[in-house]
Backbone as CSV, one residue per row, in Angstrom:
resi,resn,N_x,N_y,N_z,CA_x,CA_y,CA_z,C_x,C_y,C_z
1,UNK,9.925,-1.057,20.108,10.441,0.093,20.790,9.373,0.591,21.763
2,UNK,9.748,0.771,23.033,8.827,1.206,24.065,8.797,2.720,24.123
3,UNK,7.618,3.284,24.186,7.464,4.728,24.264,6.578,5.053,25.455
4,UNK,6.689,6.260,25.958,5.772,6.697,26.995,5.604,8.202,26.906
5,UNK,4.521,8.671,27.430,4.213,10.093,27.406,3.687,10.445,28.786
6,UNK,4.327,11.377,29.437,3.895,11.793,30.758,2.923,12.953,30.613
7,UNK,1.741,12.805,31.165,0.743,13.870,31.091,0.108,14.082,32.446
8,UNK,-0.403,15.253,32.655,-1.210,15.545,33.824,-2.659,15.404,33.400
9,UNK,-3.360,14.466,33.993,-4.748,14.238,33.607,-5.671,15.201,34.338
10,UNK,-6.603,15.766,33.597,-7.579,16.682,34.173,-8.463,15.950,35.180
11,UNK,-8.877,14.781,34.837,-9.690,13.955,35.721,-9.057,12.579,35.780
12,UNK,-8.956,12.037,36.948,-8.462,10.677,37.073,-9.657,9.736,37.089
13,UNK,-9.410,8.499,36.714,-10.487,7.521,36.741,-10.895,7.238,38.164
14,UNK,-12.103,6.905,38.403,-13.219,6.985,37.468,-13.769,8.405,37.390
15,UNK,-14.338,8.752,36.261,-14.984,10.049,36.089,-16.311,10.037,36.823
16,UNK,-16.683,11.182,37.381,-17.954,11.264,38.089,-18.909,12.171,37.341
17,UNK,-20.134,11.718,37.237,-21.202,12.508,36.620,-22.423,12.349,37.506
18,UNK,-22.960,13.449,37.967,-24.139,13.414,38.844,-23.909,12.523,40.062
19,UNK,-22.699,12.622,40.638,-22.317,11.874,41.839,-22.320,10.366,41.656
20,UNK,-22.269,9.891,40.426,-22.146,8.459,40.194,-20.863,8.205,39.414
21,UNK,-20.250,7.075,39.678,-19.004,6.721,39.001,-19.322,6.227,37.601
22,UNK,-18.599,6.757,36.634,-18.823,6.396,35.234,-17.529,5.891,34.621
23,UNK,-17.617,4.906,33.774,-16.474,4.495,32.977,-16.232,5.579,31.940
24,UNK,-14.985,5.911,31.672,-14.745,6.952,30.679,-15.145,6.481,29.287
25,UNK,-15.799,7.316,28.562,-16.140,7.019,27.171,-16.415,8.332,26.460
26,UNK,-16.595,8.241,25.178,-16.779,9.427,24.342,-17.954,10.283,24.810
27,UNK,-19.062,9.673,25.135,-20.258,10.423,25.516,-20.060,11.175,26.831
28,UNK,-19.420,10.539,27.814,-19.164,11.192,29.100,-18.236,12.391,28.903
29,UNK,-17.179,12.205,28.125,-16.235,13.304,27.882,-16.934,14.451,27.171
30,UNK,-17.743,14.149,26.182,-18.470,15.210,25.475,-19.367,15.975,26.450
31,UNK,-20.069,15.250,27.313,-20.990,15.889,28.240,-20.261,16.730,29.284
32,UNK,-19.145,16.218,29.820,-18.440,16.917,30.882,-17.554,18.053,30.391
33,UNK,-16.965,17.920,29.219,-15.917,18.848,28.816,-16.181,19.640,27.551
34,UNK,-17.176,19.300,26.784,-17.350,19.981,25.497,-18.276,21.182,25.593
35,UNK,-18.271,21.854,26.742,-19.079,23.056,26.881,-18.337,24.289,26.388
36,UNK,-17.105,24.098,25.927,-16.360,25.205,25.330,-16.198,24.933,23.834
37,UNK,-15.342,25.678,23.179,-15.211,25.541,21.732,-14.122,24.559,21.302
38,UNK,-13.606,23.779,22.228,-12.559,22.815,21.903,-13.128,21.641,21.111
39,UNK,-12.420,21.245,20.074,-12.814,20.078,19.289,-11.963,18.884,19.725
40,UNK,-12.534,18.010,20.524,-11.823,16.808,20.933,-11.727,15.858,19.745
41,UNK,-10.634,15.140,19.661,-10.441,14.161,18.595,-10.456,12.778,19.234
42,UNK,-11.340,11.914,18.745,-11.490,10.564,19.272,-11.021,9.542,18.240
43,UNK,-10.582,8.395,18.723,-10.260,7.259,17.859,-11.503,6.389,17.759
44,UNK,-12.087,6.300,16.581,-13.317,5.520,16.407,-13.103,4.058,16.775
45,UNK,-14.036,3.527,17.545,-14.005,2.120,17.908,-13.152,1.792,19.112
46,UNK,-12.564,2.799,19.741,-11.670,2.538,20.866,-12.130,3.242,22.144
47,UNK,-13.430,3.406,22.315,-13.959,4.068,23.513,-13.523,3.369,24.795
48,UNK,-13.432,2.054,24.769,-13.063,1.313,25.978,-11.588,1.481,26.344
49,UNK,-10.812,2.090,25.460,-9.395,2.342,25.738,-9.164,3.744,26.306
50,UNK,-10.219,4.554,26.430,-10.083,5.906,26.986,-9.800,5.797,28.479
51,UNK,-8.771,6.541,28.933,-8.464,6.531,30.363,-8.577,7.917,30.995
52,UNK,-8.815,8.952,30.218,-8.987,10.275,30.793,-8.888,11.387,29.776
53,UNK,-8.782,12.608,30.314,-8.670,13.804,29.499,-7.480,14.601,30.022
54,UNK,-6.599,15.017,29.133,-5.407,15.759,29.506,-5.751,17.230,29.641
55,UNK,-5.005,17.976,30.440,-5.372,19.367,30.719,-5.376,20.267,29.494
56,UNK,-4.673,19.886,28.428,-4.737,20.655,27.186,-5.870,20.186,26.291
57,UNK,-6.813,19.491,26.875,-8.036,19.055,26.207,-7.776,18.048,25.098
58,UNK,-7.016,17.041,25.443,-6.782,15.918,24.554,-7.274,14.659,25.257
59,UNK,-7.920,13.788,24.501,-8.389,12.516,25.050,-7.178,11.599,25.199
60,UNK,-7.110,10.895,26.341,-5.971,10.032,26.631,-6.418,8.574,26.534
61,UNK,-5.660,7.794,25.755,-5.956,6.379,25.530,-4.835,5.507,26.086
62,UNK,-5.177,4.284,26.432,-4.198,3.287,26.854,-3.778,2.459,25.643
63,UNK,-2.474,2.429,25.383,-1.935,1.620,24.289,-2.311,0.146,24.480
64,UNK,-2.135,-0.353,25.703,-2.434,-1.765,25.970,-3.891,-2.105,25.684
65,UNK,-4.798,-1.205,26.058,-6.219,-1.453,25.799,-6.538,-1.394,24.310
66,UNK,-5.862,-0.501,23.584,-6.063,-0.442,22.127,-5.656,-1.771,21.499
67,UNK,-4.509,-2.295,21.906,-4.038,-3.581,21.377,-5.026,-4.691,21.734
68,UNK,-5.529,-4.699,22.967,-6.523,-5.705,23.374,-7.774,-5.621,22.498
69,UNK,-8.242,-4.422,22.245,-9.439,-4.244,21.407,-9.191,-4.778,20.009
70,UNK,-8.026,-4.477,19.442,-7.702,-4.996,18.112,-7.648,-6.520,18.123
71,UNK,-7.095,-7.101,19.179,-6.988,-8.557,19.256,-8.357,-9.219,19.408
72,UNK,-9.279,-8.551,20.080,-10.591,-9.150,20.344,-11.637,-8.810,19.292
73,UNK,-11.628,-7.596,18.785,-12.767,-7.100,18.021,-12.500,-6.743,16.568
74,UNK,-11.298,-6.939,16.093,-11.008,-6.546,14.717,-11.916,-7.309,13.756
75,UNK,-12.431,-6.593,12.747,-13.317,-7.221,11.760,-12.651,-7.195,10.392
76,UNK,-12.857,-8.272,9.631,-12.285,-8.327,8.282,-13.147,-7.507,7.320
77,UNK,-12.802,-7.523,6.057,-13.525,-6.704,5.071,-14.992,-7.079,4.945
78,UNK,-15.345,-8.302,5.326,-16.745,-8.740,5.286,-17.469,-8.430,6.587
79,UNK,-16.830,-7.614,7.459,-17.392,-7.231,8.756,-17.610,-8.430,9.684
80,UNK,-16.844,-9.475,9.501,-16.906,-10.621,10.405,-15.803,-10.466,11.441
81,UNK,-16.134,-10.604,12.739,-15.089,-10.473,13.758,-14.078,-11.620,13.639
82,UNK,-12.827,-11.244,13.455,-11.784,-12.263,13.324,-10.716,-12.143,14.389
83,UNK,-10.574,-10.969,14.975,-9.507,-10.755,15.941,-8.154,-10.753,15.254
84,UNK,-7.124,-10.437,16.020,-5.765,-10.428,15.493,-4.855,-11.094,16.506
85,UNK,-3.747,-11.573,16.029,-2.687,-12.020,16.932,-2.011,-10.768,17.477
86,UNK,-1.265,-10.905,18.575,-0.619,-9.756,19.197,0.262,-9.008,18.202
87,UNK,1.091,-9.727,17.480,2.012,-9.089,16.538,1.263,-8.339,15.440
88,UNK,0.162,-8.909,14.976,-0.651,-8.243,13.957,-1.271,-6.961,14.503
89,UNK,-1.745,-7.026,15.737,-2.370,-5.860,16.355,-1.354,-4.727,16.526
90,UNK,-0.145,-5.061,16.950,0.900,-4.049,17.114,1.259,-3.435,15.764
91,UNK,1.391,-4.272,14.748,1.720,-3.771,13.412,0.596,-2.875,12.882
92,UNK,-0.649,-3.298,13.073,-1.787,-2.489,12.648,-1.775,-1.144,13.361
93,UNK,-1.556,-1.155,14.681,-1.507,0.079,15.449,-0.405,1.003,14.916
94,UNK,0.797,0.454,14.781,1.937,1.259,14.323,1.671,1.907,12.971
95,UNK,1.120,1.145,12.061,0.937,1.634,10.694,-0.293,2.513,10.534
96,UNK,-1.409,2.141,11.168,-2.683,2.813,10.911,-3.111,3.837,11.953
97,UNK,-2.663,3.692,13.182,-3.107,4.617,14.225,-1.998,5.601,14.584
98,UNK,-0.832,5.086,14.952,0.250,5.982,15.378,0.658,6.956,14.276
99,UNK,0.756,6.488,13.059,1.127,7.375,11.949,0.065,8.435,11.696
100,UNK,-1.185,8.094,11.932,-2.278,9.036,11.690,-2.330,10.150,12.729
101,UNK,-1.774,9.925,13.916,-1.841,10.925,14.982,-1.235,12.262,14.557
102,UNK,-0.189,12.218,13.760,0.470,13.458,13.324,-0.436,14.338,12.459
103,UNK,-1.473,13.765,11.911,-2.365,14.497,11.020,-3.694,14.881,11.680
104,UNK,-3.809,14.654,12.983,-5.085,14.872,13.662,-5.223,16.244,14.305
105,UNK,-4.256,17.095,14.157,-4.386,18.463,14.639,-3.925,18.681,16.067
106,UNK,-4.208,19.880,16.533,-3.737,20.341,17.829,-4.256,19.509,18.998
107,UNK,-5.479,19.048,18.917,-6.092,18.301,20.015,-6.129,16.794,19.751
108,UNK,-5.104,16.314,19.050,-5.036,14.883,18.744,-4.969,14.070,20.026
109,UNK,-5.417,12.831,19.998,-5.369,11.980,21.176,-3.938,11.731,21.646
110,UNK,-3.807,11.437,22.916,-2.529,11.035,23.500,-2.629,9.560,23.830
111,UNK,-1.595,8.820,23.501,-1.548,7.395,23.804,-0.536,7.174,24.928
112,UNK,-0.962,6.514,25.987,-0.085,6.208,27.122,0.456,4.805,26.939
113,UNK,1.778,4.699,26.915,2.466,3.409,26.830,2.963,3.062,28.225
114,UNK,2.650,1.872,28.699,3.135,1.458,30.013,4.498,0.805,29.875
115,UNK,5.337,1.032,30.881,6.676,0.431,30.857,6.881,-0.405,32.100
């Protein structure tokens, strides 16, 4: 089932810091936006899937990049990189990430699905 979420991004890629272009990641977002009392919620291990920050102070991730990361970098219980097949990555995402979003609070991450 294809899903999508339309959001207005506070900053479009690439993010700029000190007049240099930066790839979006957890550290850049913390430095640029965490000067207030907002608690951003990040998905551990998916920094490369960050595509921006939404105006309600939610981190925005790319679904496709999350799936790519799972396919390339997933580690088994022995911490050995094994990767996943596409179907496994989608199933893992659906069961372990998407279901968890409902429990992450007001500033939970937003996942962008491309159509």
